[in-house]
N, C-alpha and C positions, 0 to 999 in steps of 0.2 A: 574495688567498688562495683556494685551491681549496675548494669546498664538498663535495667528495667525500672519503670515508673511504679509498678505494683508494690514492691516492698516499701518504697518511700511513702506511698499513700497509706499503706497499712500501718506504718510507724506513726504517721501523723494522726490517724484515727485512734490508734492505741494510746498515744500521748494525750489526746484530747479526753478520752474516756478516763484514763488513770488520773490525770491531773485534776479533773473535776471531783473525783472521789477523794483524792488527797487534800483538796482545798478545804474539806471539812475538818481536817486535823489542825488543831490550833497552831502548833509551831510552824507548819508549812504555809499558813496563811500569809506570813510576812514575805514570802517569795513567790506565791502562787499567781499565775497569770489570770486565772479565773477570778480569784479574789480581788486582784488589782482592777480588773474590768468592772466588777461589782462596786468597788470603792470609788472608782472614777466617775461612774454614771449614777451613783447614789441609789443603788437597788435596795429596796426595803419592802418586805411583804407584810410587815406588821403582825400584830397578834401574838399568839403563843409561839409561832415558828419563826418570828423575826430574828431572834438571836442565832438561828442556824444558818443564816445567809452568810457565806464566807466573804470577808472583806468589808462588812458593813461598818466597821469601826476604823478603817484605814483613811488617812488624810489623802487629799488629792495629790499632794506633792509626793507622798510615799508611793501611791499608786502609779504615778508617772515614772518614778524612779524604777519600779519593778518592771514596767512595760519597756522602758529604755534598756534595762539589763537583759531582758529576754530577747529584745531586738538585736542587741550587740552579740549575744551568744549565737543567735541564728545566723547573723551575717558572718561571724567567725567560723562557724561550722560549714557554712556554704563555701566560703573561701578555701577552707582546708580541703573539703571534698573536691572542689574544682581543681585544686593543685594536684591532687592524687589522680584524678580521672584523666586530666589532660597531659599528664607526664608521659 
């Protein structure tokens, strides 16, 4: 594992950028963190571009389940990384 914070920050920024673009793809909207956030807070811009908002049709329970899944994945990867680094 790298001991520098730079690659971790770069990976987080890359994930944020790529995940927002992938959220526009219909099959990925069911597991997208961005779409879940939009569905949870009921983001709607209306008009002709309203259907392009990812996660606009997600229920709040589905959005919470997606966020909980990403949280568990992040905690698992953090635990795995700390086990490797501290070994």
